[in-house]
C-alpha positions, 0 to 999 in steps of 0.5 A: 603119720598124720600131717597138718595141712595148715603146716604144709601150706604154711611151709610151702607158701612161706618157702615160696614167699621167702624164695621169691622175695630173696630173688626179687631183692637180689634183682632190685639190688642189682638194678638200683646199684647199676642205676646209682652208678649210671646216675653218677656217670650222668653227673660226671657228664654234666660237670664236664659239659659245664666246665667245657663252656669256659677255659680250664684253670692251669692247676688241678682242682679237687673237690673234697666232700663236706661230710660223709653224706656228700661223697659224690662231691669228691671230684678231681679235675685235671688237664691231660698231660699237665705234669705228674701225679696229683699230690693230694690224690695221686692221680696222673692222667696220660695225654692219649686217653680217649674222649668220653667215660672210662675206667682208669686203673693206677696201681691198685686204685680205680678211677671213673673219669670222663675226658672232654675239652674246653673252649680253647681245645685243652683236653681235661678229665673229671675223675671220681674214686671208684671206691667212693662211687661204689659205697654210694651205690651200695647205700642207695641200693640198700635203702631201696632194698629195705622196704622189700626185705621188710615186706617178707616177714610181713607177708609171712605174718599175713600168710599165717593170719590168712591160713588161721582165718581160712581154717577157723571154720574147721577148728570151730567144727572140730570143737562142735563135734567134740561137744556132741554126745549121746544126749545132744546129737545134731547135724553140723552147720555146713554153711561156713565149711569150705567146698573142699571139706564139704563132702566130709562134713556132709558124710559126718552129718549123715552118720550123726543122723543114723547114730541119733536114730540108733540112740533114740531106739536104744533109749526107747527100748530102755525106757519101755523095758523099765516101764514094763518091769516096774509094775510086776516088780512093785507087785512082787515087793507087795507080795513079799511084804505080805508074806512077812506077816505070815508065820514062817520058819527061821530059814524061810524068813531069812530067804524072804528077807533076801528076796525082799532085798533083791526086789528092792534092788531091782526096783531101784535099778528100774528107777535109775534106768528110767532116769538114765533114759530120761536125761539121755533124751534130746536137748531140754525144751524147758530152760529157766532160772533155778534156785540151786539151794531149793533143789539141794533141799529137795534132794536131801529130803528124798535121801534123808530116810536112807541117811537116818537108817544108816546113821549117816550125818547128812548136813549143809555146812555152807549154803550161798545164794545161787541161781543157775539156768537150765532144765529143772529135771536135769538139775534135780536128777544131778543133785539127787544122784550126787547126794544119793551116791554119797550117802549110799557109799558112806559107811554107817556112822559116817558123814556127808556134807553138801555145800553150795558155793558162789565163786565169782561167776560160777556156782559150785555144788560140793558133796563130800563123804567119808566113804572109801573114795575112788582110786585115781585110775578109776576116776574117769571110768566110773562115769561110764554106765554100769561101772562099779568100783570093786571093794564096796559092799553097797548095792548099786546099779553103776548108773548114778555118776553116768546119769549125773554126768549126762545131766551136767552136760545138758545143763552146760556144767562140768563135774570134778571128782577128787579127794576131800578137802581135808585129805581124809578118806572119802570122795569130793564131788564138785559140780560147776556151772556159770551163775545165771 
């Protein structure tokens, strides 16, 4: 089972950040809580020191808070041994209390008090309700804890951003590898690759170079074989044409017609093999602005004799002004194969519509025919070389769409196959490319 390295790093580092953050938060809370209590003890000591400079009044004093934010001012000052419990607070202090800070429990109530004496030697206590002290300490600790708690999600977001940027070169390289095809094999750029992944990328580059050599040898073999076959096949076609002028028996005439048809099919296959080898070459060296309308008109002129022979209505219902950027050879091969395929597989008396549409920033070449169409499950398979859909009586090499796809990739566009816009029987061929 494949596990994402980024997810694993995110999970482990996130868990550590969360764990350490919570531990730090707990320690910070405890430190601030204890510090707030010590600060309040210091305040009690300072108040007691100020009161000790003068004679203490005979009556107990209680300082009520002005607001909830001033709870530290809620103090009780009481002489030791001066009667019973205070009426307002219920605090009663016995005489034998030791001097200094101490915690006193009366019933279920805890008090924090400091025992001292005034200039006359009269012992007194300054006391504060423990619940109020604790509430104040909790608030102080919580406020000190807030920045640390808020920093944990910020750190998690920063971690995610850092990992995203760290893995960005690998994601870009993955996209670059996906774009590689037989027509444009090139080594991957090793400069942005992390050192940990560099050996893998170098191994991929070595494999790409070996594959490029094999594919180049294959293209040269196909091209050389097609060139070698073209001349003898052309000579055989001429000889077959010459024989047709000789008086032959009906059976011989039928056999010669079949021979002539077979030679014509071989000649067309050789031409397609040459086109296939040509468009599968390296990246095009010539890139220029092309008038797509002119390319379409040229392709229609080439295919028009076949359309007339089959009584196929070949027309252009819509031609928008459109220019593209690319190699002229790839553009001609793409359009020619799209129109040729549509006419070839359209039955006698059918129609083929070729349109050029300008849609926003894109240019679209649309070729619709009234042929048998292609089943949905075969739409991807027909782009493979030498794949022909069953059920068609037309002769073909199975290279037309493979050549068109290779040319489209070289031009930087994309091909879409689907149903006709009117949902009738037939195929809709769409090529899309950014406008130049």
